[in-house]
C-alpha positions in Angstrom: -9.6 -2.1 33.1 -8.2 1.5 33.1 -6.3 2.5 29.7 -4.0 5.4 29.6 -3.3 6.8 26.2 0.5 8.3 25.0 1.9 10.2 23.3 5.4 9.2 22.3 7.9 11.6 20.8 10.8 10.0 18.1 14.2 9.0 19.8 16.0 9.4 16.5 14.8 11.9 14.5 15.9 14.1 12.1 13.6 15.8 8.9 16.5 15.4 6.3 16.8 11.6 7.1 15.1 8.3 6.5 15.3 6.7 9.4 12.6 7.6 13.0 13.0 5.6 16.0 10.2 4.9 18.7 11.4 3.6 22.0 8.5 1.7 24.2 10.7 1.0 27.2 8.4 1.2 30.1 8.4 -1.0 33.0 5.8 -3.1 34.0 3.5 -1.7 30.9 0.7 -3.4 28.7 0.7 -1.9 25.2 -2.4 -2.5 23.6 -2.1 -3.3 19.0 -3.8 -0.4 18.7 -1.1 2.0 17.6 -1.5 5.1 15.6 1.2 6.8 13.8 0.1 10.1 14.1 1.4 13.6 12.4 2.4 12.3 9.1 3.4 14.5 6.2 6.1 16.1 4.1 6.6 20.0 3.3 8.7 21.6 1.3 9.9 25.2 0.1 8.3 25.3 -3.1 5.1 23.5 -2.2 1.7 25.8 -2.5 -1.8 25.1 -2.1 -2.1 23.5 -5.6 0.6 20.4 -4.4 -1.0 17.2 -3.5 -0.4 13.9 -1.6 0.3 10.7 -3.9 -3.2 10.6 -5.3 -3.6 7.3 -4.6 -0.8 6.1 -1.2 -1.8 9.8 0.0 0.2 9.7 3.0 1.3 6.2 3.1 3.8 7.0 -0.1 6.5 8.1 2.3 6.4 4.8 4.6 9.2 3.1 2.7 9.5 -0.1 5.5 8.5 -0.8 9.3 9.6 -3.0 11.8 8.3 -3.5 14.9 11.5 -4.9 17.1 11.8 -6.1 20.9 16.0 -6.5 21.2 16.8 -7.6 17.8 14.1 -10.1 17.4 11.4 -9.0 15.1 7.7 -9.1 16.4 6.3 -7.5 13.1 7.6 -6.0 9.9 6.4 -5.4 6.2 8.7 -3.8 3.5 7.3 -2.0 0.2 4.8 -0.4 2.8 4.1 2.2 0.9 3.7 0.1 -2.2 1.3 -2.1 0.1 -0.6 1.0 1.6 -1.3 2.2 -1.9 -3.4 -1.3 -2.4 -4.9 -1.3 1.0 -6.0 2.4 0.1 -8.2 1.1 -2.8 -8.6 -2.3 -1.3 -12.6 -1.3 -0.3 -16.2 -1.1 -1.2 -17.9 2.2 -1.8 -19.7 2.2 1.1 -16.3 2.5 3.1 -14.8 4.9 0.7 -17.8 6.6 1.2 -17.3 7.3 4.8 -15.4 10.9 6.0 -12.9 9.5 8.0 -10.7 8.6 5.1 -9.9 12.3 5.4 -7.8 11.8 8.3 -6.5 8.4 8.5 -4.7 5.8 5.8 -4.6 8.5 2.6 -5.4 11.8 4.4 -7.9 12.2 1.6 -11.2 10.6 0.7 -11.2 7.6 -0.6 -12.1 7.0 -4.6 -15.1 4.9 -5.5 -16.0 2.9 -8.3 -18.7 4.3 -10.8 -20.3 2.9 -13.9 -21.3 5.1 -16.5 -24.9 5.0 -18.1 -23.6 4.1 -22.0 -20.9 4.2 -23.6 -20.8 7.7 -24.8 -20.8 8.8 -21.6 -17.0 9.2 -21.3 -17.3 11.3 -18.2 -18.1 8.8 -16.1 -17.4 6.0 -17.8 -15.9 2.5 -16.0 -13.9 5.3 -13.9 -13.4 5.4 -10.0 -14.8 9.0 -9.4 -14.3 11.3 -6.1 -17.1 10.4 -4.0 -19.2 13.3 -2.3 -18.1 16.1 -4.3 -19.3 17.8 -7.1 -16.7 18.8 -8.9 -12.2 18.7 -8.7 -12.0 21.4 -6.5 -14.3 20.6 -3.9 -11.8 17.5 -4.2 -8.9 19.7 -3.6 -10.3 21.3 -0.2 -11.2 18.2 1.5 -8.2 16.7 0.3 -5.9 19.1 2.0 -2.1 20.3 0.8 1.6 19.5 1.9 3.3 23.1 1.9 5.9 24.6 2.7 6.1 24.6 6.4 5.5 21.3 8.7 3.1 24.0 11.1 0.8 25.0 7.3 1.0 21.2 5.5 -1.8 18.9 5.8 -1.2 16.0 8.0 -2.8 12.1 8.9 -2.4 9.9 10.8 -2.2 5.7 10.0 -3.9 2.8 12.4 -0.4 0.7 12.4 -2.6 -2.5 12.2 -3.0 -1.7 8.3 0.7 -2.2 7.8 1.5 -4.4 11.0 -1.2 -7.3 10.4 0.6 -9.5 12.8 -0.6 -6.7 15.8 -4.2 -7.4 14.7 -3.3 -11.1 16.6 -1.0 -10.0 18.7 -3.2 -7.6 21.0 -1.1 -7.2 23.6 2.7 -6.2 24.0 3.5 -6.6 27.7 7.0 -4.8 28.9 7.3 -7.9 31.0 7.8 -10.6 28.0 8.4 -7.4 25.3 11.4 -5.9 27.5 12.8 -3.8 24.6 10.3 -2.7 22.3 10.8 -0.5 19.8 9.6 0.5 16.5 11.4 1.8 13.3 10.4 3.4 10.4 12.4 4.0 7.1 10.9 7.2 5.5 10.9 8.0 1.5 9.9 11.3 0.6 10.9 11.8 -3.1 8.7 14.0 -4.7 7.5 11.3 -7.5 6.8 8.9 -4.8 4.9 10.9 -2.4 3.3 13.8 -4.8 0.7 13.7 -7.1 3.2 16.4 -9.5 6.5 17.4 -8.5 6.7 20.6 -10.6 7.2 22.6 -7.1 9.5 20.3 -5.8 13.1 21.2 -6.9 14.0 22.7 -3.6 13.5 18.9 -1.8 11.0 17.5 -0.1 11.1 16.9 4.2 9.0 14.6 6.3 6.7 16.3 8.9 8.0 14.8 12.6 6.1 12.1 13.5 4.5 11.5 17.3 3.7 7.5 18.2 0.3 7.3 20.1 0.0 4.4 22.2 -2.4 2.9 24.8 -1.1 1.4 27.5 -2.2 -0.4 30.5 -0.5 -0.3 34.3 -3.0 -2.8 36.3 -0.7 -5.6 37.2 -4.1 -8.0 37.8 -5.1 -6.4 34.3 -1.9 -7.3 32.8 -1.6 -11.2 34.2 -5.1 -11.5 32.9 -4.1 -10.4 29.4 -0.9 -12.7 29.3 -3.1 -15.8 30.2 -5.3 -14.9 27.4 -1.9 -15.3 25.0 0.0 -18.1 25.9 -0.1 -19.1 21.6 -1.1 -16.4 19.5 -1.5 -17.9 15.9 -1.4 -14.4 13.4 -0.9 -13.6 9.7 1.9 -11.4 8.1 2.9 -9.6 5.1 5.9 -10.7 3.6 7.2 -9.1 0.1 9.7 -11.0 -2.2 10.7 -8.0 -5.1 12.2 -8.4 -8.6 12.1 -6.7 -11.9 9.8 -7.7 -15.1 11.9 -6.6 -18.3 10.4 -4.4 -20.6 8.2 -5.9 -24.0 9.7 -5.4 -27.4 9.2 -6.0 -30.9 6.0 -6.4 -33.1 2.5 -5.1 -32.2 0.9 -8.3 -30.3 4.2 -10.2 -29.7 4.6 -12.0 -26.7 7.1 -11.5 -24.1 9.8 -14.0 -23.6 8.0 -16.1 -20.2 10.0 -14.9 -16.9 9.8 -17.1 -13.7 10.0 -15.8 -10.7 11.5 -18.4 -7.9 10.3 -17.1 -4.2 12.7 -18.5 -2.3 11.5 -15.9 0.5 8.4 -17.9 1.2 10.0 -21.6 1.1 9.1 -23.8 4.2 6.1 -21.6 5.1 2.5 -21.8 4.9 1.3 -19.2 2.2 -2.3 -18.0 2.3 -2.2 -15.4 -0.5 -0.5 -13.3 -3.2 -0.6 -9.5 -4.1 1.3 -9.2 -7.1 2.5 -5.5 -8.3 3.9 -4.5 -11.5 5.2 -0.8 -10.6 6.3 1.7 -13.0 9.4 2.6 -13.8 11.5 6.0 -14.7 9.5 8.4 -16.9 6.2 5.4 -17.0 5.6 6.9 -13.6 4.7 9.9 -15.0 1.8 11.1 -17.5 3.5 12.0 -20.7 1.8 15.4 -20.7 2.4 17.3 -18.4 5.7 15.2 -17.8 5.9 16.5 -14.2 2.2 15.1 -13.1 2.8 11.3 -11.6 0.1 9.0 -13.0 -2.1 7.6 -10.3 -0.1 5.8 -7.9 2.8 6.2 -9.7 5.6 4.2 -9.0 3.5 3.0 -6.1 0.9 1.3 -8.2 0.1 -1.9 -10.2 -0.1 -0.8 -13.7 -1.6 -3.2 -16.4 0.2 -5.9 -18.0 -1.2 -5.9 -21.1 -2.4 -9.5 -22.7 -1.2 -10.6 -19.3 -0.6 -14.7 -18.7 0.2 -15.7 -15.3 0.8 -18.6 -13.3 2.1 -19.8 -9.8 3.2 -22.7 -9.4 3.7 -24.3 -6.0 5.5 -27.7 -5.1 5.8 -28.4 -8.5 2.3 -28.3 -9.7 0.0 -25.4 -10.7 -2.3 -23.9 -8.5 -3.9 -21.7 -11.3 -6.0 -24.6 -13.6 -5.0 -25.3 -17.2 -2.7 -22.5 -18.8 -3.1 -20.2 -15.6 -5.0 -16.6 -16.0 -5.1 -15.4 -19.5 -8.0 -12.5 -19.7 -8.1 -9.4 -17.9 -11.7 -10.1 -16.4 -10.6 -13.4 -15.3 -6.9 -11.5 -13.3 -9.8 -9.2 -11.8 -12.0 -11.9 -10.6 -9.4 -13.9 -8.8 -7.3 -10.8 -6.7 -10.9 -9.4 -5.8 -11.9 -13.2 -4.8 -8.9 -13.3 -2.7 -8.8 -9.9 -1.1 -12.1 -8.6 -1.4 -13.2 -5.5 -3.3 -10.7 -2.8 -5.1 -12.0 0.0 -6.3 -10.8 0.5 -9.7 -12.0 0.4 -13.2 -12.8 -2.5 -14.8 -10.8 -1.6 -18.1 -7.7 -1.1 -16.3 -7.1 -4.3 -16.4 -6.9 -4.8 -20.6 -4.1 -2.2 -20.6 -6.0 0.5 -22.4 -6.3 4.1 -21.4 -8.7 5.1 -18.9 -9.9 8.7 -19.2 -11.6 10.8 -16.4 -12.8 12.4 -19.1 -11.1 13.7 -22.9 -10.3 17.2 -22.4 -12.6 18.3 -25.8 -15.8 16.2 -24.2 -15.3 16.5 -21.1 -18.7 17.8 -19.4 -17.2 18.1 -15.8 -16.7 21.7 -14.5 -13.7 23.0 -13.0 -11.3 19.7 -14.2 -8.2 20.8 -14.5 -6.4 19.4 -17.9 -4.0 17.4 -16.0 -6.8 15.4 -14.2 -8.5 14.5 -17.3 -5.5 13.1 -18.8 -5.1 10.7 -15.7 -5.2 7.1 -16.7 -6.1 4.8 -13.6 -4.0 2.4 -14.9 -2.1 2.0 -11.5 -5.3 -0.5 -9.3 -4.4 -3.7 -11.9 -3.4 -5.6 -9.2 -3.2 -9.7 -9.3 -3.9 -11.3 -6.7 -5.0 -15.3 -5.6 -5.2 -17.6 -2.9 -2.7 -20.4 -2.7 -3.3 -22.1 0.8 -0.3 -24.7 1.2 2.9 -25.4 3.0 5.5 -23.8 0.6 8.8 -25.9 -0.6 8.9 -24.4 -4.1 6.7 -21.2 -5.2 7.4 -19.5 -8.5 4.9 -17.1 -10.7 5.7 -17.2 -14.7 4.9 -13.9 -16.1 4.1 -13.0 -19.9 2.7 -10.0 -21.5 2.3 -9.0 -25.5 3.4 -5.6 -26.8 1.2 -2.5 -27.6 1.9 0.7 -29.4 1.7 2.2 -26.1 5.5 3.0 -24.5 4.4 3.0 -21.1 2.9 0.1 -21.1 6.0 -2.2 -22.3 8.0 -1.0 -19.8 10.3 -2.0 -17.0 8.3 -2.8 -13.9 9.5 -3.0 -10.1 7.5 -6.1 -9.4 6.0 -7.0 -5.7 5.1 -10.1 -4.9 3.1 -9.3 -1.4 2.9 -13.0 0.6 0.5 -14.1 3.3 1.9 -15.7 5.5 1.2 -17.5 8.9 3.4 -17.9 12.0 2.7 -18.4 15.7 3.4 -16.6 19.0 4.0 -19.4 22.1 5.0 -17.3 25.7 6.5 -20.2 28.3 5.7 -20.2 32.0 9.3 -18.1 32.6 8.1 -15.5 30.3 10.5 -16.6 27.5 8.9 -16.4 24.3 9.1 -18.1 20.6 8.1 -16.6 17.2 7.9 -19.6 14.2 6.5 -20.3 11.1 3.6 -22.8 11.0 
């Protein structure tokens, strides 16, 4: 089999516009699902080599929505892709986080691993995510690279589209004899507080770098027909999302909020395998209190801890979680990792308490700026569980307690991602149908 690699420029693109479109229109060609979006990054006139991409999502922070179309038919889609990408950047174990490929893939930087201090007085490494294979923060800056004033100078990276478009993990071939009008549409978000780790130098505005789509394809007709025979029926999973708002809590310290009930109509009449819930901070809660220009962890793309959260999910009138649901931080963390795998986070982050890289007056790490010492790493407190059911009515019930920390009591954007199952069926006349199972 002869595989060719092509670089495709966008047919619609402007660095000041959010829309980017790629056309995949070669006749009698089969595209492989191993597509990579290259040259991802941002630049701004006032950015310097002290600036960095979002510390949790990296370059994935700039992809808001992404859809693969065939004409008007959606083949695979992910909305709130940067929130999902922020989760995927920490959804790996330490051995994977150590690999050098993460300098260039996904987050344009080394991933973060979890590390536990030898004792509770070891404030510099207490239950905190740490930067791997480096001796100090300045070395991490050198590895991470910076968005700068021009596209040519800015550090850039790439993403394998199978990370975002989960359907491409099973739909391995895209023959144009079946899918005659393939195009990839991307909505970028270059808001400084979303894509940057600090907004101090963003006054002149931020623009995207011109992306390039790298595709592998096959032109040999005999090989294409063999591929087609292998995909007459393909069962695949897709990630969908429903968004809502979690109200702020008030009252006296320790008061429990009124339980909020979210009816997730997007999942009606679908087979739902797993749910992932991210309660993302809003407004000033995105930033550290001091300095107020520094984004706290993943910022608006991360999952901020809910203090003393109580979570229950109801499917078709029955509780998915036993008893009163998840009421303890360790239960929420364990259930999420059971469903989705390893997450590089701090166990304490689920408690809703501040977790420091090292208190300014106690930290013995060298060359660690104050703003890094104050990073709380609270934005990795994801909630997740298995549902494994055909759903006709799905509901999430959430409550939490008031704290003494304004940031923990604030309004959250609630993203509920669901893994649903679909099937692609191709008929003898080369027509196809995609349906939910």
